[in-house]
C-alpha positions as CSV (number, residue, x, y, z in Angstrom):
1,M,-82.2,2.4,-59.0
2,Y,-79.8,4.5,-57.6
3,R,-76.2,4.2,-58.5
4,K,-73.3,6.7,-57.9
5,G,-72.9,9.0,-60.7
6,E,-75.7,9.0,-62.6
7,V,-76.6,12.3,-61.7
8,S,-78.0,12.9,-65.4
9,Y,-82.0,13.5,-66.4
10,Q,-82.0,11.2,-69.5
11,A,-85.2,11.5,-71.3
12,L,-87.0,7.6,-72.7
13,A,-89.4,7.7,-74.9
14,L,-92.5,5.7,-73.6
15,P,-91.7,1.5,-74.4
16,D,-95.2,0.5,-73.2
17,R,-98.5,1.9,-74.1
18,V,-101.8,0.3,-72.6
19,Q,-104.1,3.1,-73.7
20,M,-107.5,2.0,-75.1
21,A,-111.0,4.1,-76.1
22,P,-112.7,5.5,-73.4
23,E,-115.8,3.1,-72.8
24,A,-113.5,-0.3,-73.5
25,A,-111.7,2.2,-70.1
26,V,-114.9,2.8,-68.5
27,A,-115.5,-1.8,-69.0
28,A,-112.2,-3.0,-67.8
29,A,-112.1,-0.4,-65.4
30,E,-115.5,-1.6,-63.5
31,A,-114.1,-5.7,-64.4
32,F,-111.2,-5.0,-62.6
33,R,-112.9,-3.1,-59.5
34,D,-115.6,-6.4,-58.8
35,Y,-112.7,-9.2,-59.7
36,M,-111.0,-7.2,-56.7
37,K,-113.9,-7.3,-54.9
38,K,-113.2,-10.8,-54.1
39,R,-110.1,-10.3,-52.6
40,H,-109.9,-11.5,-48.8
41,S,-107.4,-11.8,-45.8
42,V,-108.0,-15.1,-44.8
43,R,-106.3,-17.3,-41.8
44,Q,-107.0,-20.9,-42.8
45,Y,-105.4,-22.1,-45.4
46,S,-105.4,-25.4,-47.7
47,D,-101.6,-28.2,-47.7
48,Q,-102.1,-27.4,-51.6
49,P,-98.2,-27.2,-52.7
50,V,-97.6,-23.4,-53.9
51,P,-95.6,-23.3,-57.2
52,E,-92.0,-21.0,-56.3
53,A,-92.7,-20.0,-59.5
54,A,-95.5,-17.9,-58.7
55,I,-94.0,-16.5,-55.3
56,A,-91.2,-15.4,-57.7
57,A,-93.6,-14.1,-60.6
58,C,-95.8,-12.1,-57.6
59,I,-92.6,-10.1,-56.2
60,A,-91.3,-9.7,-59.3
61,A,-94.4,-7.0,-60.2
62,A,-94.3,-6.1,-56.7
63,G,-91.2,-4.7,-57.9
64,T,-92.1,-2.7,-60.9
65,A,-93.7,-0.1,-58.6
66,P,-93.2,3.5,-58.4
67,S,-91.1,4.5,-55.6
68,G,-89.2,7.9,-54.1
69,A,-86.2,9.3,-56.3
70,N,-87.1,5.9,-58.0
71,H,-84.5,4.2,-55.3
72,Q,-87.0,0.9,-54.6
73,P,-86.4,1.1,-50.8
74,W,-88.0,-2.6,-50.6
75,H,-86.8,-6.5,-49.8
76,F,-89.4,-9.2,-49.9
77,S,-88.3,-12.7,-48.2
78,A,-89.7,-15.8,-49.4
79,V,-90.4,-18.1,-46.9
80,S,-91.3,-22.2,-47.5
81,D,-88.9,-23.8,-45.4
82,A,-91.3,-25.9,-42.5
83,A,-88.8,-25.6,-39.2
84,M,-88.3,-21.6,-40.4
85,K,-92.1,-20.6,-40.8
86,A,-92.5,-22.5,-36.7
87,R,-89.6,-20.1,-35.6
88,I,-91.4,-16.8,-37.0
89,R,-94.5,-17.7,-35.8
90,A,-93.4,-18.6,-31.6
91,A,-91.5,-15.1,-32.1
92,A,-94.0,-13.7,-33.4
93,E,-96.9,-15.3,-30.3
94,E,-94.6,-14.0,-28.5
95,E,-95.2,-10.4,-28.9
96,E,-98.5,-10.9,-29.2
97,K,-99.0,-12.4,-25.6
98,A,-97.7,-8.5,-24.9
99,F,-99.8,-7.2,-27.3
100,Y,-103.1,-8.7,-26.5
101,S,-102.0,-8.3,-22.3
102,G,-103.1,-4.6,-22.6
103,A,-99.9,-3.5,-24.6
104,A,-102.5,-2.7,-27.2
105,G,-104.7,-0.6,-24.5
106,D,-108.9,-1.5,-24.4
107,E,-109.5,1.0,-27.8
108,W,-107.8,-1.2,-30.0
109,L,-108.9,-4.2,-28.9
110,A,-112.2,-3.5,-28.9
111,A,-111.6,-2.3,-32.6
112,L,-110.6,-5.8,-33.4
113,E,-113.0,-7.9,-31.3
114,P,-115.0,-8.3,-34.9
115,I,-111.8,-9.6,-37.0
116,G,-111.8,-12.5,-34.2
117,T,-107.7,-12.0,-34.3
118,G,-106.0,-13.5,-31.5
119,V,-102.8,-14.1,-29.9
120,D,-102.7,-18.0,-32.0
121,K,-101.2,-18.0,-35.8
122,P,-101.5,-20.7,-37.5
123,H,-101.4,-19.5,-40.9
124,L,-97.6,-19.1,-40.3
125,T,-97.0,-22.9,-40.6
126,D,-99.6,-23.6,-41.6
127,A,-99.6,-21.7,-45.2
128,P,-97.1,-22.8,-47.9
129,W,-95.2,-19.6,-48.1
130,L,-94.6,-16.5,-46.2
131,I,-92.8,-13.9,-47.5
132,V,-92.1,-11.3,-45.1
133,V,-91.7,-7.2,-46.7
134,F,-88.7,-4.6,-45.2
135,A,-88.3,-1.7,-45.7
136,Q,-85.2,0.0,-46.0
137,R,-84.3,2.6,-44.5
138,W,-81.3,3.5,-46.5
139,G,-79.9,1.9,-49.3
140,L,-75.5,0.8,-49.6
141,T,-73.8,1.7,-52.8
142,E,-71.6,-0.8,-54.4
143,E,-68.8,0.2,-52.9
144,G,-70.6,1.2,-49.1
145,A,-71.7,4.2,-49.3
146,R,-74.6,5.3,-47.6
147,Y,-77.1,6.6,-49.2
148,K,-81.1,8.0,-48.4
149,N,-83.7,6.7,-49.8
150,Y,-86.8,8.9,-49.5
151,Y,-90.9,8.6,-49.8
152,V,-89.1,5.0,-48.2
153,P,-93.0,4.5,-46.6
154,E,-95.5,5.2,-49.6
155,S,-92.9,3.2,-51.5
156,V,-93.3,0.1,-49.9
157,G,-96.6,1.1,-49.2
158,I,-97.2,0.8,-52.6
159,A,-95.4,-2.0,-53.7
160,T,-96.8,-4.1,-51.5
161,G,-100.9,-3.1,-52.7
162,V,-99.3,-4.8,-55.6
163,L,-98.0,-8.1,-54.2
164,I,-101.3,-8.4,-52.7
165,T,-103.0,-7.9,-56.6
166,A,-101.0,-10.3,-57.3
167,I,-101.5,-12.8,-55.5
168,H,-104.9,-12.3,-55.8
169,H,-104.1,-12.3,-59.7
170,A,-102.6,-16.0,-59.0
171,G,-105.5,-17.4,-57.6
172,L,-103.6,-17.5,-54.0
173,V,-105.3,-15.6,-51.0
174,C,-102.8,-13.9,-47.9
175,L,-103.3,-12.0,-44.8
176,E,-101.7,-8.8,-43.6
177,H,-99.7,-10.0,-40.2
178,T,-97.8,-6.9,-38.4
179,P,-96.7,-8.6,-35.0
180,N,-94.7,-5.2,-33.4
181,P,-92.1,-5.4,-33.1
182,M,-90.9,-7.1,-35.6
183,A,-87.4,-7.4,-34.9
184,F,-86.3,-10.1,-34.6
185,L,-86.9,-11.1,-38.3
186,N,-83.5,-9.7,-39.5
187,E,-81.4,-12.0,-37.8
188,M,-83.5,-14.9,-38.1
189,L,-83.7,-13.3,-42.2
190,G,-80.2,-12.1,-42.8
191,R,-80.9,-8.9,-43.3
192,P,-79.2,-6.3,-42.4
193,A,-79.9,-3.7,-39.5
194,Q,-81.5,-0.4,-42.1
195,E,-83.8,-3.0,-43.6
196,K,-87.3,-2.7,-41.5
197,P,-89.6,-5.2,-41.3
198,V,-93.2,-3.8,-41.7
199,M,-95.1,-6.7,-42.8
200,I,-95.4,-11.1,-43.3
201,L,-98.1,-12.1,-45.6
202,P,-98.6,-15.9,-45.0
203,V,-99.8,-17.1,-48.8
204,G,-101.5,-20.5,-49.7
205,Y,-104.6,-21.7,-51.3
206,P,-108.1,-21.1,-48.6
207,A,-108.4,-24.3,-46.6
208,A,-111.9,-26.2,-47.8
209,D,-113.5,-24.1,-44.0
210,A,-112.1,-21.1,-44.8
211,T,-113.1,-18.5,-43.4
212,V,-113.3,-14.3,-43.1
213,P,-115.4,-11.6,-40.5
214,A,-118.4,-10.8,-41.3
215,V,-117.4,-7.3,-41.1
216,A,-114.8,-8.1,-43.5
217,K,-117.8,-7.0,-45.8
218,R,-118.9,-4.1,-44.6
219,K,-116.8,-0.9,-46.9
220,K,-117.8,2.5,-46.7
221,P,-119.9,3.8,-49.7
222,F,-118.2,5.3,-52.7
223,D,-118.9,8.8,-51.9
224,Q,-117.1,8.5,-48.9
225,I,-113.3,7.8,-49.6
226,A,-113.9,9.6,-52.7
227,S,-114.8,13.2,-54.2
228,F,-114.9,14.9,-57.7
229,F,-114.4,18.3,-58.5
230,R,-115.1,18.9,-62.4
């Protein structure tokens, strides 16, 4: 985290070590891979409450992510208030109407067809929690002076990935929802102009009749996502 006047490097002995033997590392990595294969983006939610402490812990995990110059250029707004969720849904659906009425273009809409998404976004009110991810385009010191943040999209992307993984680890599901534009969220959630909303994550337990698009299980073969140079 940036603080005015902290301009010199100070080394700190590695405070935590989680290394394991090579065989154990392979087993742990493979077990985690198999566990993450069970993560799904879900649109149908149960009305079962989710403890605020669980949401807070997931966000705190996201806050441990690495970031450019350690500026941590993110903010996460967690919403459980029913009236506020309804307002967010109404505003998001207004943006989606324009998107699906032609703003997206035929190619994009064709790409979305197998996903089964559309203008209606009931997940925004059905899910017990919404987590809105904001990217801080610049920061302010305690004195109110503006400073630059670095690698903001990359940093926020990493933190959001950690957040989604933490949600899965807590036995919950979420959906990566990105209405565009999303500037209405700044006013609704009282966030400053330097923050850009980039994603809404509905979070909760899946409904008993929850489904996922069949195409979502179609993943690229490993040799198409990785290259090794030995």
